[in-house]
LOVOFI-140046 format. One record per atom (N, C-alpha, C, O): z, y negated, x negated; residue in one letter. Coordinates in steps of 0.05 Angstrom, whole numbers, padded with zeros to 5 digits, always signed. Layout:
N
ZYXa/...
This chain:
318
+02252-02852-01938m/+02269-02826-01934m/+02273-02822-01971m/+02257-02831-01988m/+02299-02805-01979a/+02300-02798-02005a/+02290-02769-02007a/+02294-02751-01991a/+02275-02770-02032a/+02263-02743-02033a/+02293-02724-02044a/+02312-02732-02057a/+02287-02689-02029l/+02311-02675-02041l/+02304-02668-02067l/+02281-02670-02075l/+02327-02659-02083a/+02338-02644-02107a/+02316-02624-02109a/+02318-02607-02091a/+02300-02620-02121l/+02290-02594-02125l/+02290-02594-02160l/+02291-02614-02174l/+02289-02562-02168p/+02292-02551-02191p/+02268-02565-02209p/+02245-02571-02201p/+02278-02570-02236r/+02256-02586-02253r/+02233-02561-02254r/+02238-02538-02259r/+02209-02570-02249i/+02176-02558-02260i/+02170-02558-02284i/+02174-02578-02298i/+02161-02538-02292s/+02155-02533-02319s/+02135-02535-02318s/+02129-02548-02338s/+02109-02529-02301r/+02082-02527-02298r/+02081-02526-02268r/+02101-02518-02255r/+02054-02536-02256g/+02054-02538-02227g/+02072-02557-02216g/+02083-02578-02223g/+02069-02537-02190a/+02081-02555-02169a/+02100-02537-02153a/+02095-02513-02152a/+02118-02545-02140a/+02136-02540-02118a/+02138-02547-02092a/+02156-02563-02089a/+02125-02540-02068t/+02124-02559-02043t/+02140-02542-02025t/+02135-02518-02026t/+02158-02552-02007a/+02181-02537-01986a/+02161-02553-01956a/+02152-02576-01954a/+02159-02532-01941i/+02155-02543-01916i/+02168-02530-01891i/+02170-02506-01888i/+02176-02544-01876v/+02196-02537-01855v/+02183-02556-01819v/+02184-02579-01811v/+02175-02535-01811v/+02172-02553-01784v/+02189-02538-01762v/+02199-02516-01765v/+02190-02554-01738a/+02219-02537-01720a/+02201-02551-01696a/+02198-02575-01694a/+02191-02535-01682c/+02191-02545-01650c/+02174-02577-01643c/+02174-02595-01626c/+02164-02572-01664g/+02144-02607-01660g/+02162-02621-01670g/+02151-02643-01673g/+02189-02623-01678v/+02205-02641-01684v/+02198-02659-01710v/+02198-02684-01710v/+02194-02646-01724c/+02177-02660-01750c/+02165-02638-01765c/+02161-02616-01754c/+02160-02643-01793v/+02144-02638-01819v/+02163-02642-01833v/+02179-02654-01818v/+02172-02639-01857a/+02185-02653-01882a/+02165-02639-01909a/+02159-02616-01918a/+02161-02663-01914i/+02148-02638-01943i/+02155-02653-01970i/+02151-02676-01977i/+02162-02637-01978v/+02171-02650-02004v/+02153-02644-02030v/+02144-02621-02033v/+02150-02660-02044a/+02134-02644-02076a/+02149-02664-02095a/+02155-02687-02092a/+02153-02648-02113a/+02180-02652-02129a/+02174-02674-02146a/+02154-02673-02160a/+02189-02694-02145g/+02187-02717-02161g/+02161-02730-02146g/+02148-02745-02162g/+02151-02729-02122v/+02122-02747-02125v/+02126-02763-02098v/+02128-02787-02098v/+02126-02744-02068s/+02131-02762-02047s/+02130-02744-02027s/+02118-02722-02028s/+02149-02760-01999w/+02148-02748-01979w/+02131-02761-01954w/+02130-02785-01948w/+02118-02737-01941w/+02115-02748-01916w/+02116-02736-01893w/+02111-02712-01894w/+02121-02747-01868i/+02130-02729-01840i/+02112-02734-01821i/+02102-02756-01818i/+02104-02711-01802a/+02083-02717-01795a/+02099-02703-01756a/+02118-02688-01758a/+02093-02708-01734l/+02101-02693-01715l/+02074-02667-01708l/+02050-02670-01706l/+02089-02643-01708v/+02068-02625-01701v/+02074-02609-01668v/+02080-02586-01664v/+02072-02622-01656p/+02083-02605-01625p/+02056-02586-01619p/+02034-02594-01625p/+02062-02559-01603p/+02091-02543-01609p/+02096-02529-01628p/+02118-02518-01631p/+02079-02528-01644a/+02080-02507-01663a/+02108-02500-01686a/+02125-02514-01698a/+02103-02479-01683i/+02136-02474-01701i/+02128-02452-01725i/+02125-02428-01722i/+02124-02469-01757v/+02119-02453-01779v/+02135-02462-01801v/+02140-02485-01804v/+02142-02447-01814l/+02163-02449-01834l/+02151-02433-01855l/+02146-02409-01851l/+02146-02447-01877g/+02128-02431-01905g/+02142-02446-01921g/+02153-02466-01913g/+02141-02437-01952w/+02143-02444-01976w/+02126-02434-01999w/+02127-02411-02007w/+02112-02453-02009t/+02089-02443-02031t/+02105-02454-02054t/+02121-02473-02056t/+02097-02438-02071m/+02111-02442-02103m/+02083-02438-02126m/+02073-02415-02122m/+02072-02452-02144r/+02061-02454-02161r/+02076-02458-02188r/+02093-02476-02185r/+02076-02448-02214g/+02081-02458-02238g/+02109-02436-02233g/+02120-02422-02216g/+02113-02446-02263r/+02148-02433-02268r/+02170-02455-02263r/+02169-02477-02274r/+02187-02446-02248v/+02207-02466-02242v/+02236-02459-02255v/+02246-02437-02250v/+02246-02476-02270q/+02267-02479-02284q/+02296-02487-02276q/+02297-02510-02267q/+02320-02473-02277a/+02340-02489-02265a/+02344-02522-02273a/+02341-02528-02297a/+02349-02535-02260a/+02358-02558-02271a/+02387-02553-02283a/+02399-02533-02276a/+02401-02573-02303p/+02428-02578-02313p/+02445-02580-02295p/+02434-02596-02280p/+02472-02573-02284e/+02489-02578-02272e/+02503-02608-02273e/+02512-02620-02292e/+02501-02615-02249a/+02503-02647-02255a/+02516-02655-02228a/+02511-02642-02208a/+02535-02681-02229t/+02544-02697-02207t/+02515-02708-02190t/+02497-02722-02197t/+02522-02690-02159p/+02496-02706-02141p/+02496-02738-02148p/+02517-02749-02153p/+02470-02751-02147t/+02462-02769-02139t/+02467-02778-02120t/+02474-02761-02104t/+02466-02807-02109p/+02471-02816-02082p/+02439-02805-02061p/+02440-02797-02037p/+02414-02807-02079a/+02391-02793-02073a/+02393-02768-02066a/+02391-02762-02042a/+02396-02748-02088q/+02404-02727-02084q/+02424-02718-02062q/+02420-02696-02052q/+02441-02731-02054a/+02475-02718-02029a/+02448-02731-02012a/+02431-02713-02009a/+02440-02751-02002a/+02418-02756-01978a/+02396-02734-01974a/+02388-02732-01950a/+02387-02722-01987g/+02363-02706-01993g/+02373-02679-01982g/+02358-02665-01969g/+02397-02672-01986s/+02415-02649-01986s/+02423-02650-01956s/+02423-02630-01942s/+02431-02676-01945e/+02438-02681-01916e/+02408-02671-01899e/+02404-02657-01880e/+02394-02683-01912a/+02373-02683-01895a/+02361-02652-01890a/+02355-02646-01867a/+02357-02634-01908l/+02353-02615-01911l/+02370-02594-01895l/+02361-02572-01888l/+02396-02603-01889g/+02414-02596-01868g/+02412-02601-01847g/+02423-02586-01831g/+02399-02620-01840r/+02390-02631-01814r/+02371-02614-01805r/+02377-02599-01785r/+02348-02612-01815l/+02323-02593-01811l/+02331-02563-01809l/+02320-02547-01794l/+02352-02559-01825q/+02355-02528-01827q/+02373-02525-01795q/+02369-02506-01780q/+02392-02548-01789q/+02405-02540-01763q/+02384-02541-01741q/+02391-02529-01721q/+02353-02557-01738a/+02339-02559-01726a/+02327-02530-01714a/+02327-02522-01691a/+02317-02519-01737v/+02311-02492-01739v/+02328-02475-01721v/+02318-02465-01701v/+02355-02472-01728e/+02371-02459-01716e/+02375-02466-01685e/+02387-02452-01669e/+02367-02485-01681l/+02377-02493-01648l/+02352-02488-01641l/+02357-02483-01618l/+02332-02486-01642a/+02303-02483-01638a/+02306-02447-01630a/+02296-02433-01612a/+02320-02443-01650g/+02322-02407-01636g/+02303-02393-01658g/+02300-02369-01653g/+02291-02402-01679v/+02270-02392-01696v/+02297-02374-01710v/+02320-02381-01714v/+02283-02347-01717g/+02293-02337-01741g/+02274-02333-01767g/+02250-02330-01766g/+02288-02335-01788t/+02267-02336-01808t/+02262-02298-01820t/+02270-02278-01807t/+02249-02299-01844w/+02248-02275-01863w/+02230-02278-01883w/+02207-02284-01880w/+02247-02271-01911h/+02232-02266-01925h/+02223-02243-01935h/+02242-02228-01939h/+02195-02229-01944w/+02196-02204-01952w/+02183-02206-01978w/+02168-02224-01985w/+02191-02183-01995d/+02189-02176-02025d/+02168-02157-02015d/+02173-02139-01999d/+02142-02163-02026v/+02121-02139-02023v/+02126-02120-02042v/+02125-02098-02031v/+02131-02118-02067r/+02125-02105-02079r/+02156-02083-02079r/+02157-02067-02097r/+02175-02085-02061h/+02193-02073-02063h/+02205-02061-02038h/+02225-02049-02030h/+02175-02073-02026r/+02173-02060-01992r/+02203-02065-01978r/+02215-02047-01967r/+02214-02097-01983r/+02244-02093-01973r/+02235-02125-01956r/+02218-02139-01966r/+02247-02132-01930v/+02248-02153-01917v/+02267-02160-01912v/+02281-02141-01905v/+02283-02188-01910e/+02313-02199-01913e/+02314-02212-01883e/+02295-02227-01880e/+02323-02212-01871y/+02324-02223-01839y/+02345-02245-01834y/+02365-02231-01837y/+02351-02263-01830d/+02371-02280-01829d/+02380-02270-01803d/+02370-02252-01790d/+02407-02290-01794s/+02423-02281-01774s/+02415-02283-01742s/+02427-02275-01721s/+02389-02298-01745t/+02379-02314-01716t/+02363-02293-01706t/+02366-02286-01683t/+02337-02277-01730c/+02323-02259-01723c/+02347-02230-01715c/+02337-02212-01702c/+02374-02228-01721s/+02388-02200-01711s/+02395-02213-01686s/+02392-02197-01667s/+02403-02232-01681t/+02421-02236-01656t/+02403-02238-01638t/+02410-02226-01617t/+02371-02253-01635m/+02351-02260-01617m/+02346-02231-01606m/+02337-02228-01583m/+02355-02201-01629l/+02351-02182-01607l/+02377-02159-01597l/+02377-02136-01589l/+02397-02176-01601g/+02423-02167-01597g/+02432-02147-01612g/+02447-02130-01602g/+02422-02146-01644y/+02438-02139-01666y/+02457-02149-01683y/+02456-02173-01686y/+02480-02132-01700a/+02491-02154-01707a/+02484-02166-01733a/+02471-02149-01746a/+02486-02180-01742i/+02476-02192-01766i/+02478-02173-01782i/+02497-02158-01782i/+02455-02171-01804g/+02455-02145-01825g/+02454-02121-01810g/+02469-02107-01824g/+02446-02103-01789e/+02444-02085-01771e/+02423-02082-01780e/+02418-02060-01790e/+02402-02104-01779i/+02367-02094-01785i/+02363-02079-01817i/+02366-02089-01839i/+02355-02054-01811d/+02354-02047-01838d/+02327-02061-01851d/+02308-02065-01836d/+02325-02067-01877s/+02309-02084-01893s/+02277-02073-01904s/+02258-02083-01915s/+02285-02048-01895s/+02260-02035-01903s/+02234-02039-01883s/+02233-02044-01859s/+02215-02037-01899v/+02187-02041-01877v/+02184-02019-01867v/+02181-02023-01842v/+02182-01991-01872a/+02194-01969-01845a/+02207-01976-01822a/+02197-01970-01800a/+02230-01987-01823a/+02250-01996-01805a/+02235-02011-01784a/+02235-02008-01759a/+02220-02031-01803w/+02206-02053-01779w/+02189-02040-01758w/+02185-02043-01734w/+02177-02019-01785g/+02149-02003-01759g/+02164-01990-01727g/+02157-01989-01703g/+02187-01984-01740k/+02204-01960-01718k/+02217-01985-01700k/+02221-01978-01677k/+02225-02011-01705l/+02226-02029-01686l/+02198-02037-01667l/+02202-02036-01642l/+02181-02041-01673v/+02154-02045-01660v/+02142-02024-01639v/+02138-02001-01646v/+02136-02036-01607h/+02126-02026-01592h/+02099-02012-01603h/+02081-02024-01614h/+02098-01990-01599p/+02086-01962-01606p/+02044-01981-01599p/+02023-01983-01611p/+02053-01988-01579d/+02019-02004-01566d/+02011-02024-01588d/+01989-02021-01600d/+02030-02047-01596d/+02031-02065-01613d/+02020-02061-01639d/+02003-02076-01648d/+02030-02036-01652l/+02035-02029-01677l/+02011-02027-01696l/+02012-02028-01720l/+01984-02024-01677s/+01964-02023-01695s/+01945-02051-01700s/+01931-02057-01719s/+01949-02060-01683a/+01944-02098-01680a/+01963-02111-01704a/+01954-02127-01722a/+01989-02102-01702a/+02010-02117-01718a/+02002-02109-01748a/+02006-02127-01764a/+01994-02089-01756r/+01990-02069-01779r/+01971-02085-01796r/+01972-02093-01819r/+01945-02087-01769a/+01916-02098-01781a/+01926-02123-01794a/+01921-02127-01817a/+01939-02141-01780a/+01947-02170-01783a/+01962-02176-01810a/+01956-02196-01822a/+01978-02160-01819v/+01990-02157-01839v/+01969-02147-01868v/+01969-02158-01890v/+01953-02126-01860d/+01933-02119-01878d/+01921-02137-01892d/+01921-02141-01916d/+01907-02156-01863a/+01889-02178-01878a/+01896-02210-01895a/+01882-02227-01907a/+01931-02206-01889l/+01945-02230-01906l/+01945-02213-01934l/+01942-02227-01954l/+01949-02183-01939l/+01956-02178-01957l/+01927-02174-01973l/+01928-02168-01997l/+01905-02178-01960d/+01882-02169-01972d/+01870-02190-01978d/+01849-02188-01991d/+01880-02216-01971g/+01872-02244-01972g/+01853-02253-01952g/+01846-02277-01952g/+01842-02238-01933k/+01831-02245-01915k/+01839-02268-01904k/+01824-02287-01899k/+01867-02270-01899i/+01871-02293-01879i/+01898-02312-01890i/+01919-02299-01889i/+01899-02328-01895a/+01918-02345-01908a/+01947-02344-01889a/+01967-02339-01902a/+01950-02347-01868n/+01967-02346-01848n/+01969-02318-01829n/+01949-02311-01817n/+01991-02306-01826y/+01992-02289-01816y/+02006-02285-01787y/+02030-02283-01789y/+01997-02283-01761e/+02008-02276-01735e/+02001-02254-01722e/+01980-02242-01723e/+02026-02248-01706s/+02028-02231-01686s/+02047-02231-01668s/+02071-02236-01673s/+02036-02226-01639r/+02055-02226-01618r/+02057-02198-01611r/+02039-02185-01601r/+02083-02189-01618v/+02094-02167-01622v/+02118-02151-01602v/+02140-02150-01613v/+02116-02145-01586r/+02149-02130-01575r/+02167-02108-01595r/+02160-02088-01607r/+02183-02116-01594l/+02209-02102-01615l/+02229-02096-01601l/+02228-02109-01580l/+02245-02083-01602r/+02265-02058-01593r/+02292-02072-01593r/+02306-02070-01613r/+02298-02081-01578a/+02329-02098-01573a/+02347-02076-01574a/+02344-02052-01568a/+02363-02085-01582a/+02388-02068-01588a/+02402-02051-01569a/+02416-02031-01574a/+02393-02065-01537d/+02392-02051-01516d/+02377-02028-01510d/+02390-02011-01497d/+02361-02024-01513g/+02336-02005-01514g/+02314-02026-01498g/+02293-02015-01491g/+02316-02048-01495t/+02293-02061-01482t/+02270-02079-01494t/+02280-02099-01505t/+02248-02077-01495w/+02230-02095-01511w/+02233-02129-01502w/+02237-02140-01479w/+02230-02143-01533r/+02229-02165-01527r/+02204-02172-01537r/+02193-02158-01554r/+02191-02199-01526t/+02166-02210-01541t/+02174-02223-01560t/+02196-02235-01556t/+02160-02226-01589i/+02169-02232-01606i/+02143-02244-01619i/+02125-02229-01627i/+02141-02282-01624l/+02117-02285-01636l/+02127-02282-01671l/+02147-02291-01681l/+02106-02267-01683d/+02112-02270-01717d/+02099-02280-01725d/+02076-02275-01719d/+02105-02305-01744r/+02081-02318-01759r/+02094-02321-01782r/+02117-02330-01784r/+02072-02310-01807g/+02085-02323-01837g/+02058-02324-01853g/+02035-02322-01845g/+02069-02327-01878r/+02045-02333-01901r/+02053-02325-01927r/+02076-02325-01935r/+02033-02319-01939a/+02038-02312-01978a/+02052-02334-01990a/+02048-02357-01984a/+02074-02325-02011t/+02082-02354-02016t/+02079-02348-02056t/+02081-02368-02071t/+02076-02325-02065a/+02073-02325-02094a/+02051-02292-02101a/+02054-02269-02093a/+02034-02301-02115w/+02015-02274-02122w/+02024-02269-02154w/+02037-02283-02169w/+02011-02242-02155d/+02014-02238-02190d/+01987-02236-02196d/+01970-02241-02179d/+01982-02228-02220a/+01958-02237-02235a/+01932-02230-02236a/+01915-02236-02253a/+01929-02213-02208q/+01911-02204-02192q/+01904-02214-02163q/+01888-02205-02147q/+01924-02242-02162g/+01916-02256-02139g/+01924-02240-02109g/+01919-02249-02087g/+01939-02216-02116r/+01959-02205-02093r/+01984-02209-02084r/+02003-02203-02099r/+01988-02218-02062p/+02015-02227-02051p/+02033-02212-02059p/+02029-02188-02057p/+02061-02223-02072t/+02085-02206-02081t/+02105-02219-02060t/+02115-02201-02047t/+02112-02238-02054h/+02123-02248-02038h/+02112-02264-02018h/+02096-02281-02025h/+02120-02261-01979a/+02110-02273-01963a/+02140-02283-01949a/+02162-02273-01956a/+02136-02304-01928v/+02160-02320-01918v/+02152-02313-01885v/+02133-02298-01880v/+02165-02323-01868g/+02150-02323-01837g/+02184-02330-01819g/+02207-02333-01825g/+02167-02331-01795v/+02187-02338-01775v/+02179-02319-01745v/+02156-02312-01738v/+02207-02315-01733h/+02205-02303-01714h/+02216-02314-01686h/+02240-02310-01683h/+02204-02326-01666l/+02209-02336-01638l/+02203-02312-01620l/+02185-02295-01619l/+02226-02316-01605e/+02236-02299-01578e/+02206-02314-01564e/+02204-02338-01571e/+02191-02306-01550a/+02170-02315-01531a/+02167-02312-01511a/+02177-02290-01508a/+02156-02320-01483s/+02158-02306-01463s/+02129-02295-01461s/+02110-02304-01473s/+02128-02267-01440d/+02113-02247-01434d/+02083-02265-01420d/+02061-02254-01419d/+02085-02284-01414a/+02066-02297-01395a/+02053-02309-01417a/+02066-02317-01436a/+02023-02312-01416q/+02004-02327-01446q/+02003-02354-01429q/+02003-02360-01405q/+02000-02369-01453p/+01994-02396-01440p/+01958-02393-01436p/+01941-02379-01447p/+01957-02419-01413a/+01939-02420-01397a/+01912-02424-01418a/+01917-02438-01437a/+01885-02412-01417l/+01864-02411-01437l/+01852-02432-01423l/+01851-02431-01399l/+01841-02454-01439p/+01824-02470-01436p/+01796-02466-01434p/+01782-02449-01445p/+01789-02485-01416s/+01755-02487-01401s/+01737-02484-01431s/+01743-02490-01454s/+01714-02471-01420t/+01702-02463-01446t/+01674-02467-01429t/+01653-02462-01440t/+01673-02476-01402r/+01648-02477-01392r/+01637-02499-01397r/+01654-02516-01402r/+01611-02507-01398g/+01601-02536-01422g/+01609-02542-01446g/+01608-02564-01457g/+01616-02523-01454r/+01632-02533-01481r/+01622-02511-01503r/+01620-02487-01498r/+01616-02524-01532w/+01607-02502-01554w/+01639-02493-01559w/+01658-02509-01563w/+01641-02462-01558v/+01671-02455-01571v/+01665-02443-01597v/+01648-02427-01604v/+01693-02459-01613i/+01698-02452-01637i/+01712-02429-01647i/+01734-02429-01636i/+01711-02408-01663v/+01734-02390-01664v/+01727-02383-01695v/+01707-02375-01707v/+01752-02391-01701d/+01757-02381-01732d/+01794-02377-01734d/+01808-02393-01722d/+01804-02360-01747d/+01830-02358-01759d/+01845-02381-01772d/+01866-02392-01767d/+01823-02386-01793d/+01824-02406-01812d/+01830-02436-01797d/+01811-02447-01785d/+01853-02449-01798d/+01861-02475-01783d/+01851-02493-01796d/+01855-02515-01786d/+01837-02494-01822s/+01822-02512-01838s/+01792-02514-01826s/+01783-02533-01813s/+01781-02489-01832v/+01756-02489-01823v/+01746-02494-01793v/+01724-02503-01784v/+01769-02484-01779r/+01760-02495-01756r/+01766-02527-01745r/+01756-02536-01725r/+01780-02538-01760m/+01777-02560-01752m/+01762-02577-01761m/+01762-02599-01751m/+01746-02570-01779v/+01720-02581-01792v/+01700-02585-01777v/+01685-02604-01773v/+01701-02556-01765i/+01669-02552-01749i/+01675-02566-01720i/+01658-02578-01707i/+01702-02562-01711e/+01714-02579-01692e/+01706-02615-01694e/+01693-02631-01680e/+01718-02617-01712a/+01713-02647-01717a/+01675-02651-01722a/+01665-02672-01716a/+01663-02635-01730a/+01632-02637-01744a/+01617-02642-01715a/+01601-02661-01712a/+01623-02625-01694a/+01613-02619-01664a/+01618-02643-01649a/+01601-02654-01634a/+01646-02653-01655q/+01655-02670-01633q/+01634-02698-01650q/+01628-02714-01632q/+01626-02705-01667r/+01623-02732-01684r/+01588-02721-01667r/+01577-02738-01653r/+01582-02707-01667a/+01552-02697-01660a/+01549-02709-01630a/+01526-02714-01622a/+01573-02715-01614g/+01578-02721-01588g/+01580-02688-01568g/+01577-02686-01543g/+01584-02673-01580l/+01591-02646-01569l/+01619-02639-01550l/+01639-02647-01563l/+01627-02630-01528a/+01651-02620-01520a/+01660-02590-01532a/+01645-02571-01530a/+01685-02588-01544t/+01687-02571-01558t/+01708-02548-01543t/+01711-02553-01520t/+01723-02522-01554a/+01742-02506-01542a/+01755-02490-01557a/+01753-02466-01552a/+01767-02498-01574s/+01771-02482-01602s/+01794-02461-01597s/+01814-02464-01582s/+01785-02431-01616f/+01804-02412-01615f/+01815-02401-01649f/+01800-02393-01667f/+01836-02402-01649a/+01844-02379-01676a/+01847-02352-01669a/+01851-02338-01688a/+01846-02340-01645d/+01852-02315-01638d/+01821-02311-01628d/+01816-02325-01609d/+01796-02292-01638p/+01776-02285-01622p/+01781-02261-01596p/+01761-02257-01582p/+01802-02250-01591r/+01807-02241-01560r/+01820-02264-01544r/+01824-02258-01520r/+01825-02283-01549r/+01830-02305-01527r/+01809-02320-01527r/+01808-02336-01508r/+01794-02320-01539a/+01766-02335-01545a/+01750-02316-01525a/+01739-02326-01505a/+01748-02292-01530w/+01737-02277-01497w/+01737-02274-01480w/+01720-02269-01464w/+01768-02280-01480a/+01776-02287-01449a/+01774-02308-01433a/+01773-02309-01409a/+01773-02330-01455a/+01763-02354-01438a/+01736-02354-01437a/+01723-02362-01417a/+01724-02342-01462i/+01688-02347-01449i/+01685-02330-01422i/+01674-02341-01403i/+01694-02307-01420a/+01696-02293-01396a/+01692-02302-01372a/+01679-02292-01353a/+01710-02330-01374e/+01715-02345-01348e/+01695-02366-01342e/+01689-02375-01320e/+01685-02374-01372g/+01667-02395-01355g/+01644-02400-01383g/+01648-02406-01407g/+01623-02396-01369a/+01599-02396-01391a/+01600-02420-01405a/+01603-02443-01397a/+01598-02407-01431p/+01603-02439-01456p/+01564-02452-01462p/+01544-02440-01453p/+01564-02471-01474v/+01537-02475-01486v/+01528-02460-01507v/+01505-02452-01510v/+01550-02456-01525g/+01541-02442-01549g/+01572-02432-01551g/+01591-02433-01535g/+01568-02419-01584i/+01591-02401-01599i/+01589-02404-01625i/+01570-02394-01637i/+01610-02419-01638i/+01612-02420-01667i/+01630-02401-01674i/+01652-02406-01664i/+01630-02375-01691t/+01650-02356-01698t/+01652-02346-01728t/+01633-02337-01741t/+01674-02348-01736d/+01682-02340-01768d/+01671-02315-01752d/+01670-02311-01728d/+01662-02293-01783f/+01652-02261-01783f/+01683-02244-01787f/+01688-02227-01770f/+01701-02248-01806d/+01725-02236-01812d/+01745-02239-01796d/+01753-02260-01804d/+01757-02234-01780m/+01782-02241-01755m/+01793-02220-01755m/+01780-02199-01755m/+01825-02221-01756p/+01840-02196-01743p/+01832-02196-01715p/+01830-02217-01701p/+01824-02166-01704g/+01833-02165-01679g/+01807-02157-01671g/+01804-02135-01659g/+01789-02172-01675m/+01753-02174-01679m/+01735-02181-01687m/+01725-02195-01669m/+01720-02181-01704t/+01696-02188-01721t/+01685-02210-01703t/+01696-02212-01681t/+01666-02226-01710g/+01651-02245-01701g/+01627-02228-01686g/+01619-02231-01663g/+01619-02213-01701i/+01598-02196-01685i/+01608-02183-01669i/+01597-02180-01647i/+01626-02174-01674q/+01642-02152-01649q/+01644-02176-01618q/+01642-02168-01595q/+01647-02205-01626l/+01651-02219-01604l/+01621-02224-01594l/+01616-02215-01572l/+01608-02233-01604a/+01573-02239-01606a/+01566-02215-01584a/+01557-02222-01562a/+01571-02185-01590e/+01556-02165-01574e/+01580-02159-01556e/+01583-02134-01554e/+01592-02168-01546r/+01614-02176-01520r/+01598-02197-01500r/+01592-02195-01476r/+01592-02222-01522v/+01574-02238-01510v/+01557-02224-01488v/+01558-02219-01464v/+01537-02222-01511r/+01508-02199-01501r/+01515-02185-01478r/+01504-02189-01456r/+01533-02169-01480a/+01528-02156-01463a/+01542-02159-01438a/+01543-02141-01421a/+01555-02186-01435a/+01562-02190-01406a/+01539-02212-01396a/+01545-02230-01380a/+01508-02209-01411g/+01492-02224-01403g/+01489-02242-01408g/+01466-02249-01402g/+01505-02264-01422l/+01509-02294-01427l/+01481-02295-01457l/+01482-02281-01478l/+01461-02314-01451g/+01445-02322-01468g/+01457-02340-01483g/+01444-02339-01504g/+01471-02353-01485c/+01482-02378-01499c/+01479-02373-01532c/+01489-02353-01542c/+01468-02388-01546p/+01465-02389-01576p/+01495-02381-01591p/+01516-02388-01580p/+01495-02367-01615v/+01521-02360-01629v/+01514-02361-01661v/+01497-02348-01674v/+01527-02373-01667l/+01517-02377-01693l/+01553-02367-01710l/+01576-02375-01706l/+01539-02345-01732l/+01562-02338-01738l/+01568-02347-01765l/+01547-02353-01777l/+01600-02352-01785v/+01592-02367-01804v/+01616-02347-01818v/+01639-02340-01810v/+01603-02340-01842s/+01609-02324-01859s/+01611-02330-01891s/+01593-02345-01900s/+01631-02321-01907g/+01634-02328-01933g/+01624-02297-01947g/+01624-02293-01971g/+01616-02280-01933s/+01609-02260-01945s/+01577-02257-01955s/+01561-02263-01937s/+01561-02247-01985e/+01543-02252-01986e/+01527-02227-01986e/+01505-02226-01998e/+01538-02206-01973s/+01527-02182-01958s/+01520-02181-01933s/+01510-02160-01924s/+01524-02200-01922i/+01511-02202-01887i/+01487-02221-01891i/+01486-02239-01908i/+01468-02215-01872s/+01439-02221-01870s/+01436-02231-01842s/+01453-02221-01827s/+01422-02245-01832l/+01413-02251-01799l/+01401-02228-01793l/+01402-02222-01769l/+01390-02212-01808s/+01366-02188-01797s/+01385-02164-01789s/+01376-02145-01776s/+01409-02164-01797e/+01425-02145-01783e/+01444-02149-01768e/+01460-02131-01763e/+01448-02175-01758c/+01458-02189-01742c/+01441-02192-01716c/+01429-02214-01716c/+01437-02175-01692r/+01415-02180-01677r/+01430-02191-01653r/+01419-02191-01631r/+01456-02202-01655t/+01469-02209-01633t/+01467-02237-01634t/+01467-02252-01614t/+01464-02244-01658v/+01469-02274-01659v/+01448-02290-01668v/+01433-02276-01682v/+01441-02316-01666d/+01423-02331-01670d/+01415-02353-01700d/+01395-02363-01710d/+01444-02352-01706g/+01441-02359-01735g/+01464-02355-01754g/+01486-02351-01743g/+01464-02357-01780l/+01486-02346-01800l/+01485-02379-01815l/+01465-02393-01819l/+01514-02385-01821l/+01515-02403-01838l/+01539-02402-01863l/+01564-02402-01862l/+01522-02400-01883s/+01539-02386-01905s/+01567-02405-01913s/+01561-02429-01913s/+01593-02400-01919k/+01618-02419-01929k/+01608-02418-01961k/+01597-02397-01967k/+01610-02431-01976p/+01619-02462-01964p/+01588-02485-01949p/+01570-02493-01964p/+01591-02492-01919f/+01571-02505-01919f/+01576-02534-01913f/+01598-02542-01908f/+01556-02547-01913t/+01560-02569-01906t/+01564-02579-01875t/+01560-02564-01856t/+01574-02611-01871v/+01572-02609-01845v/+01547-02621-01832v/+01542-02619-01808v/+01530-02635-01853a/+01496-02639-01845a/+01485-02616-01836a/+01475-02616-01813a/+01486-02596-01850s/+01472-02572-01838s/+01484-02556-01820s/+01471-02538-01813s/+01517-02559-01806l/+01522-02553-01784l/+01515-02562-01764l/+01515-02551-01742l/+01507-02587-01770q/+01500-02610-01743q/+01469-02608-01737q/+01456-02610-01717q/+01462-02602-01761a/+01425-02597-01757a/+01428-02570-01736a/+01423-02574-01712a/+01436-02541-01745w/+01437-02529-01728w/+01448-02531-01704w/+01436-02515-01690w/+01470-02546-01686l/+01477-02548-01666l/+01457-02569-01650l/+01453-02565-01626l/+01445-02587-01662g/+01424-02609-01649g/+01398-02587-01645g/+01387-02594-01624g/+01388-02571-01653r/+01369-02557-01651r/+01373-02531-01626r/+01354-02522-01614r/+01400-02523-01623h/+01409-02512-01603h/+01426-02517-01575h/+01433-02501-01557h/+01431-02542-01577t/+01449-02554-01549t/+01421-02573-01538t/+01406-02589-01550t/+01424-02561-01506p/+01405-02579-01494p/+01414-02609-01489p/+01438-02612-01489p/+01399-02628-01486s/+01408-02653-01484s/+01419-02658-01458s/+01417-02682-01457s/+01429-02651-01439q/+01448-02655-01409q/+01476-02637-01415q/+01494-02636-01398q/+01479-02621-01445s/+01502-02620-01456s/+01517-02636-01471s/+01541-02632-01476s/+01502-02658-01481r/+01515-02675-01501r/+01530-02694-01484r/+01525-02702-01462r/+01552-02702-01502a/+01578-02729-01480a/+01565-02757-01482a/+01575-02776-01472a/
C-alpha cells in the first residue's frame, strides 16, 4: 500500500490513525511505514503530532501521493458510513468544532450546535454531566490517555440520545497541559453489552489499555483465567454477579478509585485478594486496609506473577 502524502517534518514525527467499526486501522508514519490491523468492534479516531510541521511546497501529486489521497478518502467515507461524528477541541480557546455527522445524529442543522464548551454542557443530560466532566478533567490533568464517556445529549426534537463520546489529547504546551484534543461521537443503544463472567477468574481493572493488557497477558501466562475491564463501575457490576478469584485494580480511574472498588468488594462480604496498582508514591499499604497488596508502577512482570502465585488457590489455575 502506498504511503499518504504528509507535510515535511523538521523534528519529531507525525502519525495519523483512523479506525472505523472494525474495518481497519491505517497508520502513516511520515516517510517511514504503513501497517494495518483489524480492531473489531471499537471505533477510535485519533491524531497525534510531535515536532514542528512545515508545509511542503506545492507540486504535482506523484502516483504514490494520489494513491494515498484516494486511500484516505476511502477511510473517511468508511467513518461517515459507520455514522461516526468527529470533533476537534481547542482547549485554550474553549471551542469545539463538530463535523456534520455530530450535528445530524442529533437532528440539528450543520453548524447549528454552538462551538463553545459551555454550550456542550447545556446539551448533556443533568444526571450525566458530573461523570462526563470528571472524565474530561482526568484527561486535562494527564491522569488518563483516552477520554471516554457515555452521555445523553439533547436532540433537536427535545428527546435524549445516548452518545458514546471518545477522545484523546493531541497537542500539549510547554508545561505538558493539553492544548488540543480530537474525538468521536457514536450513537449508542441504551442497552449495555453483556457483562463478562468474573466467577473463578482474576478481575483486571485499569483504564489504561496498555497496562491492562500487560497485566492480563502476565496472568494468562501464569495459567490464570481473567476478565478485564476499563471501567471500574462495570467491573463492580460484574463482580457483584460472580465471585472472582481475585482482583487487580488501578488506583486512579474516572468514576471510581481502586480503593473505592475494594471497599465495595469488602462491604459485599467478598474475601478475595485485592492487589492495588499505583504510580503514586504517596500511597502506602498501611493506609489501604481493604487491599492485600500494593504494586508500584513501573513494575516487572516477574513481581506481578510472584504475587499472583502467592494468592491464587491451586484449583483456580488453568
